[in-house]
C-alpha positions in Angstrom: -86.9 -265.3 1.9 -84.1 -262.8 2.0 -80.9 -263.8 0.4 -78.7 -264.3 3.6 -75.1 -264.6 4.9 -75.4 -267.0 7.8 -73.0 -267.2 10.5 -73.2 -270.3 13.0 -70.6 -270.3 15.7 -70.5 -273.7 17.4 -68.3 -275.0 19.9 -66.1 -276.8 17.6 -66.6 -275.2 14.1 -67.9 -272.1 12.5 -70.1 -272.6 9.8 -70.6 -269.8 7.3 -73.3 -270.1 4.6 -75.1 -268.0 1.8 -78.7 -268.9 0.9 -80.6 -267.4 -1.8 -84.0 -266.2 -2.0 -85.5 -269.8 -2.4 -83.7 -270.8 0.7 -81.0 -272.7 -1.4 -77.7 -273.1 -0.3 -75.1 -271.3 -2.8 -71.9 -271.3 -0.8 -70.8 -272.8 2.5 -67.5 -272.9 4.4 -66.7 -274.5 7.6 -63.6 -273.7 10.0 -62.4 -274.8 13.3 -63.6 -272.5 15.9 -60.6 -270.4 16.9 -60.0 -270.9 20.6 -57.1 -270.2 22.8 -56.2 -270.5 26.5 -55.3 -267.8 28.8 -54.5 -267.9 32.6 -58.1 -268.5 33.6 -59.4 -271.0 31.0 -60.3 -271.1 27.2 -61.4 -268.1 25.4 -62.0 -267.1 21.7 -59.4 -266.0 19.5 -61.3 -262.6 18.6 -59.4 -261.6 15.9 -59.1 -264.9 14.1 -62.9 -265.0 14.6 -63.6 -261.7 13.2 -61.2 -262.6 10.2 -63.0 -265.7 9.6 -66.2 -264.0 8.7 -64.2 -261.2 6.6 -62.5 -263.7 4.7 -65.7 -265.7 3.8 -67.7 -262.5 2.7 -64.5 -261.4 0.7 -64.1 -264.8 -1.1 -67.5 -264.8 -2.2 -68.1 -263.9 -6.1 -69.0 -260.2 -6.5 -72.5 -261.0 -7.9 -73.1 -263.1 -4.8 -71.8 -260.3 -2.4 -74.1 -257.8 -4.2 -77.3 -260.0 -3.7 -76.9 -260.3 -0.1 -79.7 -258.6 1.8 -79.4 -259.9 5.4 -76.6 -261.2 7.5 -78.0 -263.6 10.3 -75.6 -264.7 13.1 -76.5 -267.7 15.7 -74.2 -269.4 18.0 -74.0 -271.0 21.6 -75.3 -269.7 24.4 -73.5 -268.5 27.5 -70.3 -267.4 25.8 -69.2 -263.9 25.9 -67.3 -261.1 27.1 -67.3 -257.3 27.9 -67.2 -254.9 25.1 -66.6 -251.2 25.4 -68.8 -248.7 23.2 -65.8 -248.3 20.9 -66.1 -252.2 20.4 -62.9 -252.9 21.9 -62.9 -255.9 24.2 -62.6 -255.0 28.0 -62.3 -258.9 28.5 -61.5 -262.0 26.9 -64.3 -263.6 24.9 -64.9 -266.6 27.2 -66.4 -270.0 26.1 -69.5 -271.4 27.3 -67.9 -274.3 29.2 -65.4 -272.1 31.1 -65.8 -272.0 34.8 -63.6 -269.0 35.7 -66.7 -267.3 37.2 -67.9 -270.4 39.1 -66.0 -269.4 42.3 -68.4 -266.3 42.7 -71.4 -268.6 43.1 -70.0 -270.7 45.9 -71.0 -268.1 48.4 -75.0 -268.3 47.4 -77.3 -270.1 49.9 -80.2 -272.1 49.2 -82.5 -269.1 49.4 -80.7 -267.2 47.1 -80.4 -269.9 44.6 -84.0 -270.7 44.6 -84.8 -267.0 44.3 -82.4 -266.7 41.0 -84.4 -269.6 39.8 -87.8 -267.9 40.3 -86.4 -264.9 38.5 -84.5 -266.3 35.7 -85.8 -269.8 35.2 -82.2 -271.0 35.2 -80.3 -273.2 37.9 -77.1 -271.6 39.3 -74.5 -272.7 37.1 -71.1 -271.3 36.2 -71.7 -271.9 32.4 -74.0 -268.8 32.1 -72.9 -265.5 31.2 -73.4 -263.8 34.8 -70.7 -265.2 36.7 -68.5 -264.8 33.8 -69.5 -261.2 33.5 -69.0 -260.5 37.2 -65.5 -262.1 36.9 -64.6 -260.0 33.8 -65.7 -256.8 35.5 -63.7 -257.5 38.6 -60.6 -258.4 36.3 -61.1 -255.0 34.0 -62.1 -252.6 37.0 -62.5 -249.1 36.0 -61.0 -250.3 32.3 -64.5 -251.6 31.8 -66.8 -248.5 33.0 -68.8 -248.3 29.7 -68.6 -251.8 28.6 -71.4 -254.4 28.2 -71.7 -258.1 28.1 -72.2 -259.4 24.7 -72.6 -263.1 23.6 -70.0 -264.1 20.8 -72.9 -264.0 18.3 -73.8 -260.4 19.4 -70.1 -259.2 19.3 -69.8 -260.1 15.7 -73.3 -258.2 15.2 -71.8 -255.3 16.9 -68.5 -255.4 14.7 -70.6 -255.5 11.9 -73.0 -252.5 12.9 -71.4 -250.6 15.5 -74.3 -251.1 17.7 -74.5 -253.4 21.0 -77.8 -255.4 21.7 -78.8 -258.7 23.1 -81.3 -261.2 21.5 -83.9 -262.6 23.9 -82.7 -266.3 23.5 -79.4 -265.5 24.2 -80.2 -262.9 27.0 -82.2 -265.7 28.9 -78.8 -267.9 28.9 -77.2 -265.4 31.0 -79.0 -265.9 34.4 -79.4 -261.9 34.8 -82.7 -261.8 32.7 -86.4 -261.4 34.7 -87.9 -264.1 32.4 -91.4 -263.0 33.3 -90.8 -259.1 32.6 -88.4 -259.8 29.7 -86.1 -257.2 31.4 -82.5 -257.5 33.1 -82.8 -258.1 36.8 -81.4 -255.5 39.2 -82.0 -258.0 42.0 -80.1 -260.6 40.6 -77.2 -258.7 39.1 -76.9 -257.0 42.9 -76.0 -260.5 44.1 -72.8 -260.4 42.0 -72.1 -256.7 42.4 -72.9 -255.8 38.9 -75.5 -253.0 37.7 -78.1 -254.4 35.3 -77.0 -251.8 32.5 -73.8 -253.9 31.9 -76.1 -255.9 29.7 -77.4 -254.1 26.7 -81.0 -253.5 25.4 -82.8 -256.2 23.9 -83.7 -256.7 20.3 -85.8 -259.6 18.9 -84.3 -261.8 16.3 -86.4 -260.3 13.5 -85.3 -256.8 14.4 -82.2 -256.2 12.6 -79.7 -253.3 12.4 -78.0 -252.0 9.1 -74.7 -252.7 8.4 -72.2 -250.2 9.1 -70.7 -248.3 6.1 -67.2 -248.8 7.1 -68.0 -252.7 7.5 -69.8 -252.9 4.2 -67.0 -251.1 2.4 -64.5 -253.4 3.8 -66.0 -256.6 2.6 -67.8 -255.2 -0.5 -71.5 -255.6 0.9 -74.1 -253.3 0.1 -74.8 -250.7 2.6 -78.3 -251.7 2.6 -77.5 -255.2 4.2 -79.3 -255.8 7.8 -77.7 -257.6 10.4 -79.7 -259.6 12.7 -78.6 -262.0 15.8 -80.8 -264.8 15.2 -80.2 -266.1 18.8 -79.2 -269.3 20.6 -78.4 -272.1 18.1 -80.7 -274.9 19.8 -83.5 -272.3 19.8 -82.7 -271.1 16.0 -82.8 -274.9 15.3 -86.2 -275.0 16.5 -87.3 -272.6 14.1 -85.6 -274.2 11.3 -87.3 -277.3 12.2 -90.9 -275.9 12.4 -91.0 -277.1 16.2 -94.5 -276.9 17.5 -96.0 -277.0 20.9 -95.8 -280.7 22.3 -92.9 -281.6 20.1 -89.3 -282.2 21.3 -86.3 -281.0 19.3 -83.5 -283.2 19.8 -80.8 -280.8 18.8 -77.4 -282.6 18.3 -74.0 -281.2 17.7 -70.7 -281.3 20.3 -73.6 -281.2 22.8 -77.1 -282.5 23.0 -80.0 -280.6 23.4 -83.6 -281.0 24.2 -86.2 -278.3 23.9 -90.0 -277.9 24.2 -91.7 -274.8 23.4 -93.9 -273.4 26.3 -96.6 -270.7 26.8 -95.2 -269.8 30.3 -92.0 -270.5 32.3 -92.0 -273.6 34.3 -90.8 -272.5 37.6 -92.0 -275.1 40.0 -90.0 -277.1 42.8 -89.5 -280.3 40.5 -88.2 -278.0 37.3 -85.6 -276.3 39.9 -84.7 -279.7 41.5 -84.2 -281.2 38.0 -82.3 -278.1 36.9 -84.3 -277.6 33.8 -83.5 -274.3 32.0 -86.2 -271.7 31.2 -85.6 -269.4 28.4 -87.2 -267.0 25.9 -87.8 -267.7 22.1 -85.9 -265.9 19.6 -88.9 -263.8 19.0 -89.2 -262.9 22.8 -92.9 -263.5 23.0 -92.5 -267.3 23.8 -90.8 -269.7 26.2 -88.7 -272.7 26.0 -87.7 -275.2 28.6 -84.4 -277.0 27.8 -81.9 -279.4 28.9 -78.5 -279.9 27.8 -76.2 -283.2 27.6 -72.8 -282.1 27.5 -71.7 -285.2 25.6 -73.5 -285.5 22.4 -71.5 -285.5 19.0 -68.3 -285.1 20.9 -68.6 -288.8 21.8 -67.6 -289.7 18.3 -64.4 -287.9 19.0 -63.9 -289.8 22.3 -64.4 -292.9 20.8 -61.6 -292.2 18.0 -59.1 -291.4 21.0 -60.1 -294.6 22.8 -60.0 -297.0 19.9 -57.4 -295.4 17.6 -59.9 -295.5 14.7 -60.1 -292.5 12.2 -63.4 -291.0 11.7 -64.1 -292.9 8.4 -63.3 -296.1 10.3 -65.2 -295.7 13.3 -68.4 -294.3 10.9 -67.9 -297.9 8.9 -67.9 -299.8 12.1 -70.9 -298.1 13.5 -72.8 -298.9 10.3 -71.9 -302.4 10.5 -73.0 -302.4 14.3 -76.4 -301.0 13.2 -76.8 -303.9 10.6 -76.0 -306.2 13.2 -78.3 -304.8 15.9 -81.2 -304.8 13.3 -80.4 -308.3 12.8 -80.8 -309.2 16.3 -77.2 -310.4 16.5 -76.1 -307.8 19.4 -77.0 -308.4 23.0 -76.8 -305.5 25.1 -75.7 -307.5 28.1 -72.6 -308.4 26.5 -71.7 -304.8 26.0 -70.1 -302.9 28.8 -72.0 -300.1 30.9 -70.7 -296.8 29.5 -71.6 -293.9 31.3 -70.7 -291.3 28.7 -70.1 -288.2 30.7 -66.9 -287.3 28.8 -67.6 -283.4 29.2 -69.6 -283.3 32.3 -72.7 -284.5 33.4 -76.2 -283.3 32.5 -79.2 -282.5 34.8 -80.2 -283.0 37.4 -76.4 -282.8 38.4 -74.8 -280.6 35.8 -71.5 -281.2 37.1 -68.9 -279.8 34.7 -66.1 -281.9 36.6 -67.9 -285.3 36.1 -66.3 -287.7 33.8 -67.1 -290.9 31.9 -66.8 -294.5 33.2 -66.8 -297.6 31.7 -67.8 -300.6 33.6 -68.2 -304.4 33.0 -65.0 -305.0 31.0 -64.4 -308.6 30.3 -61.0 -310.2 29.0 -62.7 -310.5 25.6 -64.2 -307.0 25.2 -63.4 -305.6 21.9 -63.9 -302.4 20.1 -67.3 -303.3 18.8 -68.4 -304.0 22.2 -67.2 -300.7 23.5 -68.4 -298.7 20.6 -72.1 -300.6 20.9 -72.0 -300.0 24.8 -71.3 -296.1 24.2 -74.1 -295.6 22.1 -76.3 -297.6 24.6 -75.2 -295.4 27.3 -76.1 -292.2 25.3 -79.4 -293.5 24.6 -80.0 -294.4 28.2 -78.6 -291.0 29.4 -80.8 -289.5 26.8 -84.0 -291.1 28.2 -82.8 -290.2 31.9 -82.9 -286.5 30.8 -86.2 -286.7 29.0 -87.8 -288.4 32.0 -86.9 -285.0 33.9 -89.4 -283.0 31.8 -93.1 -282.7 33.2 -94.0 -283.1 29.5 -95.1 -285.8 27.0 -93.3 -285.6 23.7 -96.1 -286.2 20.8 -93.2 -286.3 18.3 -89.4 -286.2 18.4 -87.6 -284.0 15.7 -83.7 -284.8 15.4 -81.4 -282.1 13.9 -77.5 -281.9 13.6 -74.7 -284.9 13.1 -76.8 -287.4 15.0 -79.1 -287.7 12.3 -76.5 -289.6 10.1 -75.8 -292.0 13.0 -78.3 -294.7 12.2 -77.3 -296.8 15.2 -77.8 -294.1 17.7 -80.9 -293.1 16.2 -82.5 -296.7 16.4 -81.4 -297.1 19.9 -83.0 -294.0 21.0 -86.1 -295.0 19.1 -86.3 -298.6 20.7 -85.4 -297.7 24.0 -87.9 -294.9 24.3 -90.6 -297.1 22.1 -91.2 -293.7 20.0 -90.3 -293.1 16.5 -88.0 -290.3 15.4 -88.1 -288.0 12.6 -84.7 -286.8 11.7 -83.4 -284.1 9.2 -80.9 -285.2 6.5 -80.2 -281.4 6.2 -77.1 -280.5 7.9 -78.1 -276.7 7.6 -81.2 -276.6 9.9 -79.7 -274.2 12.2 -78.6 -271.8 9.3 -81.9 -272.1 7.7 -83.7 -271.0 10.8 -81.4 -267.9 11.0 -82.2 -267.0 7.4 -86.0 -267.4 8.3 -85.9 -265.2 11.4 -83.8 -262.7 9.2 -86.6 -263.1 6.7 -89.6 -262.9 8.8 -90.6 -266.4 7.0 -90.9 -269.7 8.8 -89.8 -272.8 7.0 -91.3 -276.2 6.7 -90.2 -279.3 8.3 -90.9 -281.1 5.2 -88.1 -279.2 3.5 -85.5 -280.5 5.6 -85.6 -284.0 3.9 -86.8 -285.8 7.0 -86.7 -289.5 7.6 -88.4 -291.7 10.2 -86.8 -294.2 12.5 -89.7 -296.3 13.8 -89.4 -298.0 17.0 -89.7 -301.7 17.0 -91.8 -303.4 19.7 -89.7 -306.7 20.4 -86.3 -304.6 20.3 -88.2 -301.8 23.0 -88.9 -304.7 25.4 -85.2 -306.2 24.9 -83.8 -302.8 25.5 -86.1 -302.1 28.3 -85.1 -305.3 30.0 -81.4 -304.4 29.5 -82.0 -301.1 31.1 -83.9 -302.6 34.0 -81.2 -305.2 34.6 -78.5 -302.7 34.9 -80.5 -300.0 36.7 -78.5 -300.6 40.2 -75.3 -300.4 38.4 -76.2 -297.3 36.3 -77.4 -295.4 39.3 -74.3 -296.5 41.1 -71.8 -295.3 38.4 -74.3 -292.0 38.2 -73.5 -291.3 41.9 -70.0 -291.7 42.0 -68.0 -288.6 43.1 -66.3 -286.3 40.3 
């Protein structure tokens, strides 16, 4: 491996780390993702974002800085902004879940939506970069004549190198890339009044760019350092988890991702109707099939708001519920039905305005019932989304914060009737970024995995519970947002 600074820009936090040549973590720092609101929605504080990276590097010991060979940047897909040739911003850096571009999609007919899926492998959605780029170009007007759309990870790489480029897995989350040819689609861009060259040239994750002398000097790095855009965080996590064909990656963070590797795009009618998202791998030579559940680890924060418990109290209560569940002391039928759409709905509806619903409250429903019901609902929602894939998972690998939630993991394993293997290492995505920048694949065994076996009796019990509430569950899912 190459000694690498990794930058992982997440929805709620930015993780900055240094890994040595043995892939051992030697420094790490986490900050809240700097965001703010403008008149149209939620955007990054670009100055604070740049400053976070500069300050982390500047605070490293001189010997650590001088040993760095690579910088590898990963982050959420679908975010970004228009960046001029001189690297000034022609638009805000827009967050992935911001819907300011969504009105530009409303005029698309059925035929155009199907054609966009055929070309890009993505269901039409305001989350993807294309509608945001179109909104930004209209707002900026002639001021954006030489500007190009960069994802937030690509923007940081441009700041460090002076060059603008797009990485394949992030490019395939814009809804502007012809997935089969691997080129920007004039046909799709034209639907939004954009020229395809508003998107920059593609460069695979392994193909880095030397750091600029000016940036290297400003932070004390060697001018020989090479900067890589590692790619979309879930896809980079797949690299860190040594994901193989036939395996499912369950990548958890604020959201929850389900990811399969594929040899070819899946563009049939079922995939389009299910709103499964095709994409390119970080290397650009393989494909992915992906679905995102908007409510993942963020449910923990929602439960804190609902119950008034702090993180440690809720964590302890969840651990006790896990023990009671294993002892057979919890009956799922006693818990309220919680549809955990706290941040919108997953496929096949992908409705950003959908919200969570709690049903079946009794006079004696308590906090434990609500917490147990929430994780039951998350496990059932996960099964619903997994059932949309025309694929069988030979193995399910779990990375991210959910790995530490034993109740959530056990409920998933028991409901699916399939064992999970989960990483105890919280740095799988960052390690994937280092691996891509070092042209060296890590091993799943190096992430300290543990297994969560499914229990046949509990599987039967949870299946019975899911069958018993099926009509109410479907009714809740069908409620208008």
